[in-house]
C-alpha positions in Angstrom: 9.2 23.5 5.3 5.9 21.7 4.8 5.0 21.0 1.1 2.3 23.4 -0.1 0.0 20.6 -1.1 -0.4 19.6 2.6 -2.9 21.6 4.6 -0.8 21.6 7.8 0.9 24.5 9.7 2.4 22.7 12.7 6.1 22.1 11.7 6.7 19.8 14.7 3.7 17.7 13.8 5.0 17.4 10.3 8.4 16.4 11.5 6.9 13.7 13.7 4.9 12.4 10.7 8.3 12.0 8.8 10.2 10.3 11.7 10.6 6.6 11.1 10.9 4.2 14.1 14.6 3.7 13.3 15.2 7.4 14.0 13.3 7.5 17.3 15.3 7.6 20.5 14.1 5.2 23.2 13.2 6.7 26.6 13.4 10.2 25.2 10.6 12.6 24.1 11.3 11.8 20.5 8.5 9.7 19.1 8.1 8.1 15.7 5.3 8.4 13.3 3.7 5.1 14.4 0.8 6.6 16.5 0.0 9.2 13.8 0.1 6.5 11.1 -2.2 4.3 13.1 -4.7 7.2 13.5 -4.3 8.3 9.9 -5.0 4.8 8.6 -8.4 4.9 10.3 -9.2 8.4 9.0 -8.2 7.3 5.5 -10.4 4.2 5.7 -13.4 6.3 7.0 -13.2 8.9 4.3 -12.9 6.3 1.5 -15.7 4.1 3.0 -18.0 7.2 3.2 -17.2 8.2 -0.4 -18.0 4.7 -1.7 -21.2 4.5 0.3 -22.5 7.8 -1.0 -21.4 7.5 -4.6 -22.2 3.9 -5.3 -25.6 3.1 -3.7 -26.1 0.0 -5.9 -22.9 -1.7 -4.7 -23.0 -4.4 -2.1 -20.5 -4.7 0.8 -18.2 -7.0 -1.2 -17.8 -4.5 -4.1 -17.3 -1.6 -1.7 -14.6 -3.6 0.2 -12.8 -4.5 -3.0 -12.8 -0.9 -4.2 -11.7 0.4 -0.9 -8.8 -2.0 -0.8 -7.6 -0.9 -4.2 -7.1 2.7 -3.2 -5.8 2.4 0.3 -3.2 -0.2 -0.3 0.6 0.3 -0.2 1.2 0.9 -3.9 -1.0 4.0 -4.5 -0.1 5.5 -1.1 3.6 5.1 -1.9 3.0 6.8 -5.3 1.2 9.6 -3.6 4.1 10.1 -1.1 6.6 10.4 -4.0 4.3 12.9 -5.8 4.3 15.0 -2.7 8.0 14.7 -2.3 7.7 13.2 1.1 10.7 11.0 0.6 12.9 14.1 0.8 11.6 14.8 4.3 11.9 11.4 5.8 14.0 11.1 9.0 15.7 7.7 9.0 18.6 6.1 10.9 21.7 5.6 8.8 21.2 1.8 8.7 17.7 2.3 7.3 18.9 4.8 4.8 21.6 2.4 3.6 19.1 -0.3 2.9 16.9 1.9 0.7 14.4 3.0 3.3 13.9 6.4 1.7 12.3 4.8 -1.3 10.7 1.7 0.4 7.0 1.6 -0.5 5.9 0.5 3.0 7.6 3.5 4.7 6.3 5.9 2.0 2.7 4.6 2.5 3.1 4.9 6.3 4.1 8.6 6.1 1.1 9.4 3.9 -1.2 7.9 6.6 0.8 9.8 9.3 0.3 13.1 7.5 -3.4 12.4 7.1 -3.6 11.8 10.9 -1.7 15.1 11.5 -4.0 17.0 9.3 -7.1 15.7 11.1 -5.6 16.5 14.5 -4.8 20.0 13.5 -7.9 20.9 11.4 -10.6 18.3 12.0 -12.5 15.8 9.8 -13.7 18.1 7.0 -10.2 19.3 6.1 -8.9 15.8 6.4 -11.7 14.5 4.2 -10.9 17.2 1.5 -7.2 16.3 1.7 -7.8 12.6 1.4 -10.1 13.0 -1.6 -7.6 15.3 -3.3 -4.8 12.8 -2.8 -6.9 9.9 -4.1 -8.6 11.8 -7.0 -7.2 9.8 -9.9 -7.6 6.4 -8.1 -11.2 7.2 -7.3 -11.8 8.3 -10.9 -10.7 4.8 -12.0 -13.3 3.3 -9.8 -16.0 5.7 -11.1 -15.0 4.6 -14.6 -15.8 1.0 -13.8 -12.3 -0.2 -12.9 -13.2 -1.5 -9.4 -9.8 -3.0 -8.7 -7.1 -2.0 -11.3 -4.4 -3.8 -9.3 -6.3 -7.1 -8.8 -3.3 -9.2 -9.9 -4.7 -12.4 -8.2 -7.7 -12.4 -10.5 -5.5 -11.8 -13.5 -3.2 -14.6 -12.6 -6.1 -16.9 -12.0 -7.4 -16.2 -15.5 -4.0 -16.8 -17.1 -3.4 -20.0 -15.1 -6.7 -21.5 -16.1 -6.4 -20.5 -19.7 -2.9 -21.6 -20.3 -2.2 -24.4 -17.8 -5.6 -25.4 -16.5 -4.1 -24.9 -13.0 -5.1 -22.9 -9.9 -2.5 -20.7 -8.2 -1.9 -21.5 -4.5 -0.6 -18.9 -2.0 1.2 -19.5 1.3 2.8 -17.2 3.9 6.5 -18.1 4.2 7.7 -15.3 6.5 6.3 -12.7 9.0 8.5 -9.9 10.2 8.3 -6.6 12.2 6.4 -5.5 15.2 2.7 -6.0 15.7 2.0 -2.6 14.3 4.5 -2.8 11.4 3.9 -6.4 10.4 5.3 -7.5 7.1 4.2 -10.7 5.3 6.0 -12.6 2.6 3.9 -14.8 0.4 4.8 -17.3 -2.4 2.5 -18.3 -5.1 2.8 -21.7 -6.9 1.3 -24.0 -9.4 1.2 -27.5 -7.9 4.4 -27.4 -5.9 6.4 -25.1 -8.2 6.9 -21.6 -6.9 6.4 -19.0 -9.6 6.2 -15.7 -7.7 6.9 -14.0 -4.4 5.8 -10.7 -2.8 5.6 -8.8 0.5 3.0 -6.5 2.0 1.6 -5.1 5.2 -1.2 -7.7 5.2 -1.6 -11.2 3.8 -3.9 -10.0 1.1 -1.4 -7.3 0.0 1.4 -9.8 -0.1 -0.7 -12.2 -2.1 -1.3 -9.4 -4.7 2.4 -8.6 -4.8 3.2 -12.3 -5.3 0.6 -12.6 -8.1 2.1 -9.4 -9.8 5.6 -11.0 -9.6 4.3 -14.2 -11.2 2.5 -12.2 -14.0 5.7 -10.3 -14.7 7.6 -13.6 -15.2 4.9 -14.9 -17.4 4.8 -11.7 -19.5 8.6 -12.0 -20.2 8.2 -15.5 -21.7 8.2 -15.4 -25.5 5.8 -18.2 -25.8 3.2 -18.1 -23.0 1.9 -21.6 -23.9 5.3 -23.2 -23.6 7.0 -24.1 -20.4 8.3 -21.1 -18.6 11.7 -21.1 -17.0 11.3 -20.6 -13.3 13.8 -18.0 -11.9 13.3 -19.3 -8.4 14.6 -22.9 -9.2 
């Protein structure tokens, strides 16, 4: 049964949107959500870009790009998936299930985009636009309230690093995994040559934000921020 919050009637389309690549059967008419997710990602980007263009006429391209990134990245989409209960409908291979795939943010974000793609294909752009704006309501409200990028951990880490240590964080990609369409990047952030945080994401920028968030969490746990922090990675 399709959740009531999703304006979709086609049960097979919904099941397809929930089917992870691990559950797809090669050479059989049993596709995964990859194509729908690819399409839905473009629909999501279009709707958010149009919203920002129409509601913030004074913003330049840089501000719109920053705001768009803050609402279409993995974290808010995964949160939306959980609020819709999509984790309960995911179709995963036993191996993926065993490694926590049902709660994995990257998969949850993917299925939200796949559902958006399915809604567009069934009902067209106007319904898809309404659906996207409903899903992103609270995140867009933050932007309207002046919080252009509430999850800009890189800027926050930069401020802390300069204030406390007079150092600049450096980011580097240490691993790339997955297919071309499901690429995952692992990034480490360091002060000088000392690694202080690590994160993963579907893009280098997203992984850098995750690494910065990890570093900020470590710093926040230190009792005396101006003293030397024990590095958990050493």
